C-alpha positions in Angstrom: 5.4 -3.0 24.4 6.4 0.3 22.9 5.3 1.2 19.4 7.4 3.9 17.6 6.2 5.9 14.8 8.4 3.9 12.3 7.4 0.6 13.6 3.7 1.5 13.0 4.3 2.7 9.5 6.4 -0.5 8.9 3.7 -2.8 9.8 1.0 -0.8 8.0 3.2 -1.1 4.8 3.4 -4.9 5.5 -0.4 -5.2 5.8 -0.7 -3.1 2.3 1.7 -5.5 0.7 -0.2 -8.4 1.8 -3.4 -6.9 0.6 -1.9 -6.1 -2.8 -0.8 -9.7 -3.0 -4.1 -11.1 -2.4 -5.5 -8.5 -4.8 -3.0 -9.4 -7.6 -3.6 -13.1 -7.4 -7.3 -12.4 -8.8 -5.9 -10.2 -11.6 -5.6 -12.2 -14.9 -3.3 -9.4 -16.4 -0.8 -9.5 -13.4 -0.6 -13.3 -13.1 1.5 -13.7 -16.3 4.3 -11.4 -15.2 4.2 -12.8 -11.8 4.5 -16.3 -13.2 7.6 -15.0 -15.2 9.2 -13.7 -12.1 8.5 -17.2 -10.5 10.3 -18.9 -13.2 13.4 -16.5 -13.1 16.2 -18.0 -10.9 17.8 -14.6 -10.5 14.5 -13.0 -9.4 13.7 -15.7 -6.8 17.1 -15.9 -5.4 17.3 -12.0 -5.1 13.8 -12.1 -3.5 15.0 -14.6 -1.0 17.9 -12.4 -0.1 15.6 -9.4 0.2 13.2 -11.5 2.5 16.2 -12.3 4.6 16.8 -8.8 5.3 13.2 -7.9 5.7 12.9 -10.6 8.3 15.7 -9.1 10.2 14.2 -5.8 10.0 10.9 -6.8 11.2 12.6 -8.4 14.4 14.3 -5.1 14.9 10.9 -3.3 14.6 9.1 -4.8 17.7 10.3 -2.7 20.7 9.6 -3.0 24.4 11.0 -1.7 27.6 13.7 -3.8 29.0 13.0 -4.7 32.8 9.4 -3.3 32.7 8.5 0.2 33.6 11.3 0.7 36.0 13.7 1.8 33.1 13.5 3.8 30.0 15.6 1.5 27.9 13.9 0.7 24.8 15.1 -2.6 23.1 13.8 -4.7 20.1 13.5 -8.5 19.8 16.7 -8.3 18.0 18.5 -6.6 20.7 17.1 -8.9 23.3 18.2 -12.1 21.4 21.7 -10.1 20.6 22.1 -9.2 24.3 25.5 -11.0 24.6 26.7 -8.8 21.6 25.4 -5.7 23.2 26.9 -6.2 26.6 30.1 -7.7 25.8 31.9 -4.7 24.7 35.8 -4.3 24.8 38.0 -1.4 25.6 38.8 -0.2 22.0 39.7 -1.5 18.5 40.1 -5.3 18.0 40.4 -7.2 14.5 37.9 -9.8 13.4 38.3 -13.1 15.5 41.0 -11.3 17.5 42.0 -12.4 21.2 43.8 -9.1 21.8 43.3 -5.4 21.2 44.5 -3.9 18.1 47.1 -1.7 19.5 49.8 -2.3 22.2 49.4 -0.9 25.6 51.7 -0.6 28.8 50.3 -3.7 30.9 51.0 -4.3 34.6 52.0 -8.1 35.3 51.2 -9.9 38.6 54.5 -9.5 39.9 54.2 -5.6 39.5 56.5 -5.2 36.4 55.2 -3.5 33.2 55.3 -5.0 30.0 54.5 -3.3 26.5 52.4 -5.9 24.6 48.8 -6.4 23.1 46.4 -6.7 26.1 43.8 -9.7 26.0 40.3 -9.0 25.3 37.8 -9.2 28.0 35.1 -11.4 26.1 36.5 -12.2 22.5 38.3 -15.7 22.9 38.5 -15.4 26.6 37.5 -19.2 26.9 41.0 -20.1 25.3 43.9 -21.0 27.6 46.6 -20.7 24.8 45.2 -18.6 22.1 48.1 -18.8 19.7 47.8 -22.6 19.3 44.0 -23.2 20.0 42.4 -20.2 18.3 42.4 -21.3 14.6 41.2 -25.0 15.4 38.5 -23.3 17.8 37.1 -21.1 15.1 37.0 -23.9 12.5 35.3 -26.2 14.9 32.7 -23.9 16.2 32.1 -22.6 12.7 31.6 -26.1 11.3 29.4 -27.0 14.2 27.2 -23.8 13.6 27.1 -24.3 9.9 25.9 -28.0 10.6 23.1 -26.6 12.8 22.0 -24.2 10.2 22.3 -26.8 7.5 20.1 -29.4 9.7 17.5 -26.7 10.2 17.2 -26.0 6.6 17.1 -29.8 5.6 14.5 -30.3 8.3 12.1 -27.6 6.7 12.9 -29.0 3.3 11.9 -32.5 4.1 8.7 -31.2 6.1 7.6 -29.1 3.2 8.1 -32.0 0.8 5.9 -34.1 2.8 3.1 -31.7 3.2 2.9 -30.6 -0.5 0.7 -32.0 -3.1 2.1 -34.0 -6.0 1.5 -31.0 -8.5 3.3 -28.7 -6.1 6.0 -31.1 -5.8 6.8 -30.6 -9.6 7.0 -26.9 -9.0 9.7 -27.5 -6.3 11.8 -29.4 -8.7 12.0 -26.3 -11.3 15.4 -24.8 -11.6 14.1 -21.5 -9.9 12.9 -23.4 -6.8 16.2 -25.4 -6.9 18.1 -22.2 -6.7 16.0 -20.8 -3.9 16.5 -23.7 -1.7 20.4 -23.6 -2.4 20.6 -20.0 -1.7 18.4 -20.3 1.4 20.6 -23.3 2.5 23.7 -21.1 2.2 22.2 -18.0 3.8 20.8 -19.9 7.0 23.8 -21.9 7.5 26.4 -19.3 7.2 24.2 -16.9 9.2 23.9 -19.6 12.0 27.7 -20.2 11.9 28.4 -16.4 12.3 25.8 -16.1 15.1 27.2 -19.2 17.0 30.7 -17.8 16.6 29.7 -14.4 17.9 29.1 -16.0 21.1 32.8 -16.5 21.5 34.5 -14.0 19.2 33.9 -10.6 17.7 33.5 -12.1 14.1 33.8 -8.5 12.5 35.9 -6.8 15.2 35.0 -4.0 17.4 35.0 -0.2 16.7 36.8 2.8 18.7 34.6 2.3 21.8 34.7 -1.6 21.8 31.2 -2.0 20.3 30.8 -5.1 18.2 30.9 -4.4 14.5 28.9 -7.4 13.6 26.1 -6.2 15.8 26.4 -2.7 14.3 26.0 -4.0 10.7 22.9 -6.3 11.4 21.2 -3.4 13.3 21.9 -1.0 10.4 19.5 -3.4 8.2 16.3 -1.9 9.7 17.5 1.7 9.0 18.2 0.7 5.3 14.9 -0.9 4.9 13.0 1.9 6.8 14.6 4.7 4.4 13.7 2.4 1.3 10.2 1.4 2.3 8.8 4.2 4.3 9.9 6.8 1.7 8.2 5.1 -1.0 5.0 4.8 1.1 5.2 8.6 1.5 6.0 9.3 -2.1 3.8 6.8 -3.7 0.3 8.5 -3.2 1.3 12.0 -4.2 3.1 10.6 -7.5 0.1 8.6 -8.4 -2.7 11.0 -7.8 -0.9 14.0 -9.1 0.5 12.2 -12.2 -2.8 10.6 -13.2 -4.8 13.8 -12.5 -2.4 16.0 -14.7 -2.4 13.5 -17.5 -6.4 13.0 -17.5 -7.8 16.2 -16.9 -5.0 18.5 -18.5 -5.6 22.2 -18.5 -5.3 24.2 -15.5 -5.0 21.0 -13.4 -2.0 20.1 -15.3 -0.4 23.5 -15.2 -0.7 23.6 -11.4 0.7 20.3 -11.0 3.7 20.7 -13.1 4.3 24.1 -11.6 4.4 22.4 -8.2 6.9 19.6 -9.1 9.2 21.9 -11.3 9.3 24.3 -8.3 10.1 21.8 -5.9 12.7 20.2 -8.3 14.4 23.5 -8.5 15.3 23.6 -4.8 18.5 21.8 -3.9 17.6 18.5 -2.2 20.5 18.5 0.2 19.7 22.0 1.5 16.0 21.1 1.8 17.0 18.0 3.8 19.5 19.9 6.0 16.9 22.5 6.7 14.3 20.0 7.8 16.6 18.1 10.0 17.8 21.3 11.7 14.0 22.0 12.3 13.3 18.9 14.0 16.5 19.3 16.2 15.2 22.5 17.2 11.7 21.2 17.9 13.0 18.2 19.9 15.2 20.6 22.0 12.3 22.9 22.9 10.0 19.9 23.7 12.5 17.6 25.7 9.7 16.3 27.9 8.2 14.7 25.0 11.6 12.8 24.0 13.1 11.5 27.1 14.4 8.4 25.4 17.4 8.3 23.0 15.6 5.8 20.8 12.5 7.8 20.5 14.5 10.9 19.5 16.4 9.1 16.8 13.3 7.5 15.6 11.7 10.9 15.2 14.6 12.1 13.1 14.4 9.0 10.9 10.7 9.5 10.3 11.2 13.0 9.4 14.2 12.0 7.1 11.8 9.6 5.4 9.2 12.3 5.1 11.5 14.9 3.5 13.0 12.2 1.2 9.4 11.2 0.2 8.4 14.8 -0.5 11.6 15.4 -2.7 11.5 12.0 -4.5 7.7 11.8 -5.9 8.4 14.1 -8.8 10.1 11.6 -11.1 7.5 9.1 -11.0 4.8 11.7 -11.3 6.3 12.8 -14.7 6.3 9.2 -15.9 2.6 8.7 -14.8 1.5 11.9 -16.3 3.0 11.0 -19.7 1.5 7.4 -19.6 -2.0 8.9 -18.7 -1.9 11.4 -21.6 -1.6 8.3 -23.9 -4.1 6.4 -22.1 -6.7 9.0 -22.2 -6.8 8.8 -26.0 -7.2 5.0 -26.2 -10.4 3.6 -27.6 -11.8 2.0 -24.5 -11.4 5.3 -22.4 -13.2 7.2 -25.3 -15.9 4.6 -25.4 -16.4 4.8 -21.6 -16.7 8.7 -21.9 -19.3 8.3 -24.7 -21.2 5.9 -22.7 -21.5 8.5 -19.8 -19.1 6.7 -17.2 -18.2 8.9 -14.5 -14.8 10.3 -14.5 -13.9 8.7 -11.3 -14.9 5.2 -12.3 -12.7 5.7 -15.6 -9.7 6.7 -13.4 -10.0 3.7 -11.1 -11.0 1.1 -13.7 -9.1 2.1 -16.9 -6.5 4.4 -16.0 -5.0 3.2 -12.8 -4.7 -0.5 -13.5 -2.9 0.4 -16.8 -0.1 2.5 -15.1 0.5 0.0 -12.1 3.4 -1.7 -14.0 5.2 1.8 -14.1 4.4 2.3 -10.4 5.8 -1.3 -9.5 8.9 -1.0 -11.6 9.5 2.6 -10.2 9.1 1.5 -6.5 11.4 -1.4 -6.8 14.1 0.7 -8.7 13.9 3.5 -6.4 14.7 1.3 -3.2 18.2 0.7 -3.9 18.7 4.3 -4.7 17.1 5.4 -1.5 19.2 3.0 0.6 22.3 4.5 -0.9 21.0 8.1 -0.4 20.8 7.4 3.4 24.3 6.4 3.4 25.5 9.5 1.5 23.4 11.8 3.9 24.7 10.2 7.0 28.2 10.5 5.7 27.8 14.4 5.5 26.0 14.4 8.9 22.6 15.4 7.6 21.2 11.8 7.7 19.9 9.8 10.5 20.7 10.6 14.0 24.4 9.8 15.1 23.0 7.3 17.9 21.1 5.4 15.1 22.7 2.4 13.7 23.1 2.8 10.0 25.6 1.9 7.5 25.9 5.5 6.6 27.1 6.3 10.2 29.5 3.3 10.1 31.0 4.6 7.0 31.3 8.2 8.4 33.0 6.8 11.5 35.4 4.6 9.5 36.8 7.4 7.5 38.9 8.6 10.4 39.9 5.1 11.3 41.2 4.6 7.6 43.8 7.2 8.7 45.3 5.1 11.5 48.5 3.1 11.3 47.7 0.2 11.1 44.5 0.7 9.3 41.1 -0.3 11.0 39.4 -1.6 7.9 36.6 -3.9 9.4 34.1 -1.3 10.0 33.9 0.2 6.5 34.1 -3.4 5.0 31.2 -4.6 7.1 29.1 -1.6 6.1 30.1 -2.1 2.4 29.3 -5.8 2.3 25.8 -5.5 3.9 24.8 -2.5 1.9 26.2 -4.0 -1.2 24.3 -7.3 -0.6 20.9 -5.4 -0.1 21.3 -3.1 -2.9 22.6 -5.7 -5.5 19.6 -7.9 -4.6 17.4 -5.2 -5.0 18.6 -4.1 -8.3 18.6 -7.7 -9.8 15.0 -8.2 -8.6 14.1 -4.8 -10.0 15.6 -5.9 -13.4 13.4 -9.2 -13.4 10.3 -6.9 -12.5 10.9 -4.6 -15.1 11.3 -7.3 -17.7 8.2 -9.1 -16.5 5.8 -5.8 -16.4 7.1 -4.3 -19.4 4.2 -4.4 -21.9 6.6 -4.4 -24.9 7.7 -7.9 -23.9 4.5 -9.5 -23.3 4.2 -10.7 -26.7 7.5 -12.5 -26.5 6.9 -14.8 -23.7 
């Protein structure tokens, strides 16, 4: 097993999230907004979509060496299960569900004559004897078969969970939010199963310039988007929380120094700072090639440094919010009473200030996630983002801009990146709205 830096940080983050979940279960002031989120159909549906993306990202974060120690090829569990998609490459472009290449070529027939036509794909639709008459029926049959398998799997788990739950929990499952969750899970699993089954016979989203399956690229890019959105948050959160609370609570020279630091940092153009940092990483890896013998390791190191620099440049906004909130909280009666009773400042910060700013932290984290995912796409588009060998929606969009100038237009790479990124960002934004409404103290009295 091979543990990359980003893999380790991802699983550390998952452990932190699990720990926070157990902590919040015992906090009465957090139970109310959590119950409100659980009653929201939009919130729970968007959470199901996010969980689906997270599961794919986790599968792609367990790496090992294929074939043992005799090879340096590092693959993930997702790569291992998607081996047919990785290895069944074509010569060049092919449209979704196509059986021929996208452009005509001069072909040599069996009798030695030449013919100008669309060559058959080596793998896509190769099981068909008469593609023109068989393809549509074959796609429908295999799609329905895969959809039925996925639907059967969801139905099995639904009946299994129904039989294992107590009567009081069964009432919760019959709620509108739970019904919406099961419906969305049914659609996601069934459609995904159908696409996976079809991908064994066709390139469901076509192939790119070098003949690589676009569906495989889009699914692999999920991990990159999640890493950028989550690890950057993990890096920026401690700085924002610590500096924001300290600046608002102690004021004086502490406040002046912290304000000077984040004001100075904000005055530096973020794009230039990111470009300079990525260049430094590339120079370091070029001078220490013995430590980066694998392409996967090199790409992972660049991804890690991109998360670091995004985290360093994105903590200032949350820091300002926490400073302002702490300035208000330090004047509250219960904080003044604690001071008068001689309670230590560290205890006041941990027991009175930090719990009362956590709603701002949670709201900001969820809101910033989608913006960070979009930031990766923009940075990769201008070639200062992740490594070109890394699967990401930004790299797919960057490669698709030249394809759009072809005649006829190669549209499926850009469309696939847009659809996957749109689904993740939309789910994150909808969930953020629900979280913001639930944790907003001004709405607590209206529930």
